N, C-alpha and C positions, 0 to 999 in steps of 0.2 A: 564542585558538584557533589563529590563524595561526602564532604562535610555536611552539605545542605540537602542531602538526599530526601530526608523526610519532609522538609519544607517544600521542595519541588514536587514531590509526590502528592502532597496535600493540595497545592495549587492546581495541579493537573486534574485531580478528582473534582475539586470545587468548580472548575471551569467547564469540564466536559461531561460530568456524570459518571465517569469511569469508577469502578470499584477501587478503593484504596489499596486492596490487596494486590491488584494488578499494577497500579502505578508504582507501588513500592517494590514489587518483585520483578517487574518486567520493564515498564516504560522508561523510568529514570535509569535503572542499571544498564539497560540496552543503549541509551544515549551515551552513557559514560564509556561503555565498551567500544562503541563506534568511534568516539574521540580518541581513545587509546589505540585502536587499530590503525587509524590514519596517522597518528603521531609516530607509531612504530614503523609505518610503511614509508616514511619520508626518504630513507636511504635505499629504497627499492625501486625508485623511479630512475630509469636509465635512458640515456640517449642512444644514438646509433652512429656507427662509423661506416662511411661509404666504402665502395671498392677501392683497393689500393692501386695507385698509379705512381709512376716515377716523378711526375711533375705537379701532383695535386694531392692535398689531404682534405677530405670532406667528412663532415659530421652533422648530425641533427640533434637539436636540443628542444626540450619542452619549456615554454615560457608562460607565465600566468596571463590569463586573458585580460584582467584588469578589475573591473567592478562587476560583481555578480548580483543580480536581483533575484532573491529567493522568496517565492510566494507560497505559503504553506497552508495545509488543510487543518480541519479541526478534529479529526478522528484520532490521530496520534501526534499531538502538537510538538512535544519535545523530541520524541523518538525520531520522527521523520525530519524534523528540523536538523538534527545532527547528521542525518544521511546527506544533507546538502552542505551544511556549514563546515563540517570537519574536512572533507576532501577539498573543498574550495579554499579554505584557509591553508591547508597543507601545501597546495600548489602555489601559494603566494598571492592570492587574490584578496581584495577587500569585498565586503558583503553588505548589501542593503536587504535586511530581513523583514518581510511583512508577514506576521502571523495572521491566522484567521481572526476576524473580528470577534468571534464567539469564544476564542481560547487564546488570549494574548499574554496571560500572566507569566507562564514559564519562559516565554521568549524575553520578556522584560527582565525577569530574574537572571536569565542567561547573560543578557547584556551587562548587568551589574557584576556578575561573577567574572566575566571576561576582563573587565577593567580591573577588578581586584587582583586577578591573576597576572596582570601585567601586559595584556594585549593593548597596543597603542590605541588611543582614542581615534575613532574614524575608521578603524579596520573592520569592526563588526558593529553595524548600525541597525537598530531596531525601530521600525516605523510602523505604528499601529494605524488602523483605520479600515474603512470599507474597501473591498476589492474594486468597486466601481470608481473609487476616488484615489486612494493610495496605491492600489495595485496598478491601476491604469497609468498613474503618473510615473511609476517605476518603469513600466513596460515601454512607455513612450520616450523616456529620458535619453538624450543623446550621449550621455556619459556612462550609461549602463551597457556593458559589453555582452552580457548573456542573461537570459531568464531561465531559471529552473523552477518548475512548478509541479505540484501534486494536487489534483482536484478534479473538477468535472470537465467533461468533454466540451460543452459550450464555452466555458471560460478559456480552456486551452486553445480553442479556435480563435477567440478574440486576441489572445496573447500573440499568436502567430501573425495576425493582422497588424497589431501594434508594432511588432518587430519589423515588419515590412514597411510600415509607414514612418518609422524612425530611422535607425541607422543599420538596418539589417542585422541586428544583434542575434546571436545564436539562441536557440530555444531547446530546452529539454523538457519533455512532458510525460507525466505518469497520470493517466486519466481513468483509472478504474477498470471494472470488468464485470463479466457475468460468467464466473468460472465454473466449468463442469467438474464434478466429482463422480467418477465412474466406478461402480462396484460390479465386477464380474462374478459369475457363479462359482468360480474356483478361487475366490478370495481366501487368502491363507488364514484369516482370523476375523470372523464376522463381528465379534464383540469389539475388537479394536477398531475395525472400520466404522462401526456405528458410533463409537466414542469420538473418533476423529471427524466424522461427518457432522456430528452435533457441535463439536468445538469449532469446526471450520465455518459454521454459519452463525453460531450464537455467541462466540467470544467477542467481547467488546460491543455487545448488543447488536452484532451484525454490521456495525459501522466500520467495515474493513474492505479495502479495495480488492483484496484477494479472497474475499468470502466465497466459500464453496456453495453458492446460492442455487446451483442446479445439480441435484443429485440424480444420477442416472443409474438405475438398478436393473440387472438382468432379470427377466420375467420369472425364471425358475426359483429364484430366492426372494422374490419381492415381498411376500407376506412375512416370512421369517425375519427378513432384514428390517422391514418397516416397524415391526414390534420392538426390535432392539433399538432402533433409532429413536422411537418415541420415548422409550425408557431412559435412554441417555439424555434426551432433550429435557425431560422432567427434572434432571439434575441441575439445570440452570434456573435459579429461582430469583425473580426480581426482588431487590431489597435496597435498603439505605446504602448508598455507595461508601459512606464513611464507617460502616460497620465492618470489622475485619473479616467476618465470615461471608459477606456478600460476594457472590461470583457473577452477578448479572445486574448492571446498574441501569441508569436512566438514559434516554435519548438525549442528544446534546441540546435540543431546543424543542419548543412546542411546534414550530414549523416542520421540523424533521419528523416528529411523532405523527403529525397529521398526514404527511406524505406517505409514511409507512402504512398507516391505517387506510389511506385511500387505495393503496395497492392491494391490501387485504380484501377490501370491498370489491375491487375490480376482479380479483381472482374468483371470488364467489360468484359474481355475475357471469364470468366466462366459463363456469362449470367445473372448476377444480373442487376436489373434495377436501374439506377441512378435517385434518386428522388430529390437530393439536393447536390450542391457543386461539389467536385471532382477535384478542381484545386489548384495550387499554386497562391497566391495573394500577393499584395504589394511587388512584386519582385524589383521594383524600389527603395524601401527603403533599400535594401541590407539584409533584414531580411528573416528568413525562415518560412513563413506563409503558412499554408494549411487551406482552409476554411472548416467550418463544413460540413460533408459529410454524406449522408444517402443513403443506398442501400436497395431497396425493392426486395422481391422475392428471398431472399438468401437461397439456398439449404443448409440443415444442414450438408451435406457432403463436401461443398465447402471450399476452402482455407480460405475465409474471415470468415467463421463460425468456423473454427478450430484453426487458429493461432492468437496469440496475436499481434495486430498491434502497440499498444502503441501510438495511435494518434487519431484524431477526426473523426473516421470512424465508422458508426453504421450499423450493419447488421440486417435487419428486416425479420423475418420468421413468417409465420402464422401456426396455429395449430387448430385441430378440437375440442379436448376435453382434460380433465386434464391428462389422461393417456399419450397422445401424448406429451403434454407440458412438463411433468416431464421426460419423456424419452429423449426428445431433450435437455432439460436442463442438464441432466447428461451425455450426449454424448460428453464428452470432457475429455482431460487428466488433466485438471485443476480442482480446487475446492476451490476457494478463497471466492468469494462473490456471492450473488444472491438476487433477489427481486421478490415479488409476490403482485399483487393487486387484491383483492377480498373482497366481503361482507360476504362470506361463512366462518364462523369460523372453521368448520370442514375441509374445503379445505385448509385453511391457515395452520392449524396444520398438515395436511397430507403433504403439500408441505415442511414445516419446517422439518418434520421427514425424508422425502424421498430424498430431494435434498442433494447431497453429496458436501457440502461446509462448510467452517468454519464460514461463516456469512450468515444469512438469514434475510432479511428485509421485513416486511409485511406492505404494504400500505405506503411506504416511501423508499427513497434510501439514503444510508449512514446514517442510522438512529440510530447511537450509538456514544459513546464518549470514553474518556480515561478510564472510569470505567469498560468497557467491553473488554474481550480478543479479540485479532485480530490475525488471522492466517488461514492457509488453510489445505485442505485435498489433497490427491493424489499428483500430481506433482506441486502443489502450495506450497509445502514445509511442514515444521513441526516446532513446537515450537510456542510460543505465545508472541506477544508484547501487550502492554497496560494491564491495570488492575493489581490486586495483583498477578495474575498468573505469570506476567513477572518477578517479584522479585525473585521467587523461582528457575527460570532457571539459574540464576547467582549465585547459592549457592549449596554447597554440604550438604548432611544430615549425621550427625554424631550421632551414638548411644553411650550413656555412661551408664554403669551399675556399681553401687557401692555395694560391699558386706558389709552388716551390721553385726557387731559383738557385 
């Protein structure tokens, strides 16, 4: 993978519309780092020894589940694939990997590289096809022992049904979110917070499950902060994904572009104030580009504040105090990520405790790495990727007791 980094990065950009600067500097290097992390973690998996008695010795060991069905999304094809593949392989499982039908090329290349590196044939299998056909077949197969999935809520629900209808295979789901990004009046650095808020929603064209799509700003700093936010947002300029200077690429498909434009039209209809963007751009290129978009005055009960857009559309809502901010933050069916900016240590700890999300970032956005667990609460799913915790979900725990004579 290190040898073929540039080829993998190009495939990723061609498939998904990501800027080549991002696939070269982040997506592929992150996949490599993930693989190295779990290779290095292999001798850190420990069993347990039971209470000592004179006539018995007991211990518990972790054993591989068997065959893992991994069904992947299109927004970070190789990066998120390695979140599943690396720990599952490390624990001794075989894998049937189904990439998203829109972004299959890096998965196929990964399969080739695995064979070249010496992985036995049949250990990592790549099966392309539509989710309704190939994904369903994997989910219903009686020889698949576990499903691990990142994607939409409706598909996650179907996979749970398929697991029940087949062999009660285990299921791990990461199903997206509607993540709140809270800016309190005592924010230690408004410029940094504005830059992080823009990055949190416009990076990867907003096609990010942890996108900070709900920006909650305290009333007393609303005007000043919104000015800084719009300035930061203007720094994301739609361009040719294969140009090295481009930092904002195309949507993955025409269908996804139209979905995003539909949410923009709905927000206008529901009374939100368009502060920036809101249009398709670069249509003459044939690409599916939507410019960074900011709506102000978004009601917490509105569609834009409730539903996951999965595109570069930010909903800005103001609040009076911490009680209201935390109430609005939790007023969602999702619970994946969240962010809080404050100088008040007690408030930071309170927010971390009360926000119902699997990830809480204080004075930074996306402020963690492979060493920390990743996953959500509520309808954002269950199970964890990343960290040592991910290893154990791909294993069974067996207790052994030996009678001593």
